[in-house]
N, C-alpha and C positions, 0 to 999 in steps of 0.2 A: 141582681141576686138579693133574696131576702135574708135579713139577719135573724128575724123571728120565725119561730115555728108556726106553721099553719094550725091555728087552734080549731079549724073546722075538720081536723082529722077525726075519723070515727074510730074511737077506741073499743076494743072488745073486752067484755067483762071477763076477767080471767079467774077471779076468786068469788066464791059464793058470799052472800050477805052474812051468814052466821059466822063464817072465819073472818070477815072484815071486822065485824063487831067485836069478837073475841080479841083480835089483835089491838083494836082501839082501847078496848078496856084494859089490856095489859099494859099499854102506854099511860093511861090515866092512873092505874094502881100504882105503878112505879114512881110516877111523878108525884102522888100524893104522899107515898111513903118515904121516898128518898129525894125528890127534887130532880131525879134523873134516873136513866137507865144505864145499862153497861156500855151503851153506845156513845153517851156523852150528854151534852146540854140540849134539853128539849126544845128551847127556843130556836136553836139553829139546826135541829135534826131534820132529815129529810124522809124519815119513815112515815110520817102522817101523809104528806103529799104523795109518796109512793103508794101507800095503801089505797088511796083514792084512785090513783091511775090504775091499779090493778082491778079496781071496782068499775073502771071505764069511764071515770071522770078526770079530765086533764086540768090540773091547777097550775096556772102560770102567773097569775097576778099576785105579787107579794102581799098586797093588802087583803086579798081574799084567803091566802094561805095564813096569814097572821090572825084573821078572824077565826078561821077553822081551828088553828091550834089553841086559841084563847078559849074557844068552846070545848075542845078536848080536853084541855089540861085545867079548865075552869079557872083560868088566870084572872078573870074580872069578876 
């Protein structure tokens, strides 16, 4: 029995690109203004990986998730 999800699963793109960009921009804006949104701490938030999943990209690697969040929130 496998403990890890099969990363070769084909995900269906559920949201349109313009909606994805709008939601990512909302995360960026709230982070830049307040350092967080109503959901809590951006560094531990699952919204960004979830939005990527809805777009059809499954993020599983913690290092990759961290890099994407750094890019989204412009932490570096």
